[in-house]
MIROSE-793803 format. One record per residue (C-alpha): residue in one letter; x, y, z. Coordinates in steps of 0.001 Angstrom, whole numbers, plus 500000, padded with zeros to 6 digits. Layout:
<type=A; X=X; Y=Y; Z=Z>
...
This chain:
<type=M; X=454689; Y=359986; Z=801495>
<type=S; X=454101; Y=362486; Z=798713>
<type=R; X=454413; Y=366223; Z=799270>
<type=A; X=451145; Y=368171; Z=799441>
<type=T; X=451295; Y=371647; Z=797889>
<type=N; X=447713; Y=372840; Z=798432>
<type=S; X=447628; Y=374203; Z=794918>
<type=P; X=444053; Y=375634; Z=795018>
<type=A; X=445034; Y=377998; Z=797856>
<type=S; X=448298; Y=378967; Z=796150>
<type=R; X=446528; Y=379646; Z=792872>
<type=A; X=443855; Y=381713; Z=794650>
<type=R; X=446529; Y=383749; Z=796418>
<type=R; X=448363; Y=384444; Z=793156>
<type=K; X=445138; Y=385282; Z=791374>
<type=R; X=444133; Y=387707; Z=794162>
<type=V; X=447468; Y=389527; Z=793905>
<type=L; X=447378; Y=389665; Z=790099>
<type=N; X=443820; Y=391038; Z=790176>
<type=K; X=444970; Y=393833; Z=792497>
<type=A; X=447875; Y=394538; Z=790117>
<type=K; X=445680; Y=395062; Z=787039>
<type=G; X=446650; Y=398229; Z=785239>
<type=Y; X=450256; Y=398208; Z=786450>
<type=R; X=452927; Y=398472; Z=783756>
<type=G; X=455020; Y=395612; Z=782430>
<type=F; X=455792; Y=392527; Z=784486>
<type=R; X=454221; Y=394117; Z=787543>
<type=S; X=450766; Y=393278; Z=786205>
<type=T; X=451418; Y=389838; Z=784731>
<type=H; X=454107; Y=388119; Z=786821>
<type=Y; X=453320; Y=387148; Z=790400>
<type=R; X=456913; Y=387592; Z=791551>
<type=Y; X=456916; Y=391295; Z=790666>
<type=A; X=453219; Y=391941; Z=791217>
<type=K; X=453294; Y=390930; Z=794878>
<type=D; X=455981; Y=393551; Z=795620>
<type=A; X=454148; Y=396212; Z=793638>
<type=V; X=450834; Y=395487; Z=795383>
<type=R; X=452458; Y=395498; Z=798832>
<type=K; X=454083; Y=398850; Z=798080>
<type=A; X=450823; Y=400263; Z=796678>
<type=M; X=448898; Y=399231; Z=799784>
<type=T; X=451561; Y=400859; Z=801984>
<type=Y; X=451203; Y=404109; Z=800042>
<type=A; X=447403; Y=403889; Z=800198>
<type=F; X=447466; Y=403496; Z=803995>
<type=R; X=449868; Y=406409; Z=804408>
<type=D; X=448088; Y=408682; Z=801970>
<type=R; X=444661; Y=408239; Z=803542>
<type=K; X=446151; Y=410057; Z=806523>
<type=V; X=447957; Y=412606; Z=804345>
<type=R; X=444692; Y=413410; Z=802561>
<type=K; X=443055; Y=414330; Z=805884>
<type=R; X=446020; Y=416589; Z=806653>
<type=L; X=445869; Y=418291; Z=803258>
<type=F; X=442145; Y=418926; Z=803435>
<type=R; X=442449; Y=420489; Z=806894>
<type=R; X=445189; Y=422772; Z=805509>
<type=L; X=442983; Y=423725; Z=802567>
<type=W; X=440039; Y=424550; Z=804840>
<type=T; X=442299; Y=426658; Z=807058>
<type=Q; X=443613; Y=428609; Z=804062>
<type=R; X=440100; Y=429283; Z=802785>
<type=I; X=438860; Y=430442; Z=806180>
<type=N; X=441951; Y=432618; Z=806653>
<type=S; X=441561; Y=434350; Z=803297>
<type=V; X=437917; Y=435222; Z=803915>
<type=T; X=438368; Y=436294; Z=807544>
<type=R; X=441222; Y=438609; Z=806558>
<type=T; X=438920; Y=440399; Z=804108>
<type=L; X=436524; Y=440858; Z=807044>
<type=G; X=439264; Y=442367; Z=809216>
<type=L; X=440332; Y=439432; Z=811377>
<type=S; X=443192; Y=436941; Z=811221>
<type=Y; X=442544; Y=433198; Z=811262>
<type=S; X=443970; Y=432653; Z=814747>
<type=R; X=442003; Y=435566; Z=816250>
<type=F; X=438871; Y=434289; Z=814499>
<type=M; X=439296; Y=430808; Z=815988>
<type=E; X=439945; Y=432364; Z=819412>
<type=G; X=436747; Y=434393; Z=819037>
<type=M; X=434810; Y=431295; Z=817984>
<type=K; X=435949; Y=429519; Z=821125>
<type=A; X=435111; Y=432545; Z=823293>
<type=A; X=431630; Y=432762; Z=821724>
<type=S; X=431112; Y=429000; Z=822266>
<type=I; X=430467; Y=428438; Z=818560>
<type=E; X=431389; Y=424867; Z=817682>
<type=I; X=431529; Y=424565; Z=813912>
<type=D; X=434295; Y=422515; Z=812340>
<type=R; X=436685; Y=423860; Z=809719>
<type=K; X=435121; Y=421881; Z=806889>
<type=V; X=431717; Y=423502; Z=807420>
<type=L; X=433249; Y=426938; Z=808004>
<type=S; X=435174; Y=426656; Z=804751>
<type=D; X=432036; Y=425662; Z=802877>
<type=L; X=430129; Y=428567; Z=804435>
<type=A; X=432896; Y=430989; Z=803498>
<type=I; X=432617; Y=429932; Z=799862>
<type=T; X=428884; Y=429388; Z=799407>
<type=D; X=427158; Y=431649; Z=801966>
<type=S; X=429250; Y=434721; Z=802640>
<type=A; X=426482; Y=436495; Z=804605>
<type=A; X=426218; Y=433676; Z=807140>
<type=F; X=429994; Y=433502; Z=807437>
<type=A; X=430179; Y=437279; Z=807980>
<type=A; X=427605; Y=436951; Z=810784>
<type=I; X=429755; Y=434276; Z=812458>
<type=V; X=432826; Y=436518; Z=812133>
<type=E; X=430921; Y=439391; Z=813753>
<type=K; X=429918; Y=437151; Z=816677>
<type=A; X=433555; Y=436074; Z=817053>
<type=K; X=434667; Y=439738; Z=817027>
<type=A; X=432081; Y=440603; Z=819706>
<type=A; X=433224; Y=437697; Z=821880>
<type=L; X=436857; Y=438844; Z=821491>
<type=G; X=435844; Y=442348; Z=822578>
<type=Q; X=434093; Y=440997; Z=825672>
<type=K; X=437105; Y=438839; Z=826462>
<type=R; X=439396; Y=441851; Z=826170>
<type=E; X=437135; Y=443918; Z=828449>
<type=A; X=437033; Y=441148; Z=831034>
<type=A; X=440843; Y=440950; Z=830979>
<type=K; X=441116; Y=444731; Z=831499>
<type=T; X=438782; Y=444722; Z=834499>
<type=A; X=440575; Y=441745; Z=836052>
<type=A; X=443980; Y=443445; Z=835749>
């Protein structure tokens, strides 16, 4: 009995890998043997870096919020504590955008956080 190789599926698989490897340099874009390794590595990096990107953006938002809150007389950690005490639930992405585009609104939020911190401090004094 003759050996069946299922060549349409093999060709489709090779073509799919070579299409993903378009734009790579040298043999990595034209030879299946090298392209499959390059594509596998690229997909591994892409998976990892989607998570890294989220991490980097959160760090950027934190830095932006910190720089603006310090000019308004509050550190980042105290500001976030005040936000929690005032029951203001705005995420860092929106806060960062507000700090850049609408400084008056951001200053109002900082003032509310400061007031909530003051009330928290007073409550702690009376309890002690």
